[in-house]
N, C-alpha and C positions, 0 to 999 in steps of 0.2 A: 983242090979244094975249091968250092964255088966262092965267087967273090963275094963280099958282105956290102950287098947292095942295100941302099938308104930303105929300101921296102921292107928286108930282110931283117934289118936293124930295127925298125919301129917294131916288126913281128916282134923280134926277140925283147926289146924292152917291154912289150905290152904283157909277154909270157911270165915276165920276171915280177912283174907288178901284180898279175893275176895271183901267182904263187905266192908272193908275200900278202897281199890282202886274204888269201884263204887262212893264213897262218894266223895275221893279225885279228880277223873276224873271231875264227872259231876260240881264239885265246880272250878275247875281250868284248866280244859281242858286236852287235851292230850299233847300238847306240855308245857304247864304249871305245869303240874303233878311231880313230882319228887317220885323215890321209897322210899328215906329216908323220905316223906312225908307219904306215904302210910304204909311203916314200922310203924312209930309213930302213926298213926292214928289206926292202929290194935293191938299197944303194943309189936310190938315184934322189933328184930333188922333186920338192913339192909340185914343181912346174913339170914335171916329166908325168906326174899322175893327171894333172889337167889337160895335158896335150892328148891323152888317150881315152879321160872319160871325163863326163860331163861334171859329176859329181860323185859324193857318197854312195846314192843310191845306184848310179849307173854301174861303179862299180862293182857293188853287190852283187847287183843281177847278173853280172859276166862271170862272176865268179860262178853264181849257182847253174849259168849255162855252161861253162866249162866242166863243171861237176857233172853234170848229167849229161853231157857229151860222151864225156869219158866212160860213162858207168853203160850207156846205152851201147858205145862202141865195142864194149867187153861183152855184153851181151850177144850184141850181133855177130861178134866174130864167133861165138861158139855155137848159134844155131845155125848161122849158114853154113856151116861144116859138118852139120847133124845130118843122117842118114834118116833118122824119125823122130817125132814130135818129141818124144820123150830121152831120146839119148843124152843130152847134155845138162840134163836138169840138177845131177849131180855136182858139174862143176860150175853152174849157173848159181847153186845154194851157197858154194863155197866163195864164189866170188861176190856175191850179194851181202853174205853173212859178213866179209871184212871192208863192206863198205857201207852199205845201207841203215846198219843198227849201229848209229855213231851219235851217242847223245848228245856232244858239243853241237854236232850240227844238225841235229833233230831241234833243239833250244835255240838253235841259232836262225834257222829256218821258221819257227814260230814266232820268235820276235817281230822277224821283218814283215811275215804274213800280218799281225796284227798293227805293225806300222804303216804296211800297204792300206790296210784297210781304212785309215784314218787322213792317207796323203793320196791323193787321186793320181800325181805324177809316177809315184811310185807304183801305184796299184796298176798303171798302164804298161810299165815297164815289166813287173812281175807278170801280167798277164800274157803280154806279148811272147814273155820268155817260155811260160806254161804252154802255150799253144804251140809255140814251138817245137818241143819235147813231143806234144801230142801228136806233132806232123809226123815226126821222125818214127816214132814208137808206132802209128799206123801203118806208116809204110813197111816198117819191118814184121808186123803181124800180116798184113796183106802177102806179102811176101811169102811168108812161111805157109799160109793158108792155100795160095797160087802152087809151091813146091808139092805139096803135101795132098792134093786135091782136095782140099778143104772148101767149103760154103758154109760162110758164117750166117748164124740166124739171128745176129744182131746188127745194128748199123757200125761199121767198122769203126768209126770215131769213137764207139762207146767203150771199147776194148781199152785203149790207154786210159783213158777218161777215170774208168774203173779200177785199174791197175793203180796208177798214181796217187788217187783217191786214198785207197787201202792201204799201200805202203806208209804214206802220209800220216794216216791215223793212227796204222801200227807202231810209227815212230813216237807219235804222241803219247799213247797208252804206254808205252815201254818208260817214260819219262817220270810216270807215277807210280807204275806198276810192274817193274823189269821180271817179277818172278812168272807173270802171266805172258811175257811175250819176249821167245827166248829163238835161240835159231831153229830150234824143232818146230816152234809157231811158222817159222818163215818156208821150210820144210813142207808143213802142210798147205800154206800158201800158194807155194808153186805146183803142189800137187793138185790142189783145187783148180788152178788154172789149166794145168793139163788135162784134165778130165773133162772141163768144159771145151776144150778145144778138142777135143775125140769127142766129145757129144755134139758140137757143131760141126764136124767134118765132113759129112756127105749128106747132111739129112736136108731137108727143104725148112722155108722159114715157118716158124709155127702159126696155124692159123687163128 
């Protein structure tokens, strides 16, 4: 077994705190959750929370980042193993269906977006996290275009921006009209992106 170094111990503490925070935030909401609850759920003192995160906003954005990283890594593992742009769409649909349409997280995300819109410090944290997510998705899309001989006809940055905005919008609509936003809707969204990718595949930029 590898020795439990101080660095690894801090990493494990942070992982436990993030897992506990995800549960507490999902249950209580951003406003309702407290750092005391997070510490208790993780089995640590409140001091352990502050040794890893500046405040509740910092902790919340770290939870969002961990969630986004996990989802993107899942998609990345699937598409990097594909032999054609469409091959892994069913598997991606199944994975996203189990993680994307989560009403508790949709409400939680919307709650924090509204909070951040009125709090510059929180807005800066959230904007940085979203930019990092776009960077990762942009690199993933560019890698797939290169693998399959594609040539994008839109700026590379536009693809992740459009995708993230679309999925966020679907989450919001599903909160108030779930009958209109189903797993079949997600299937159509993925088909739309696949068709768009094929359309951008080898052509030249539109004049």
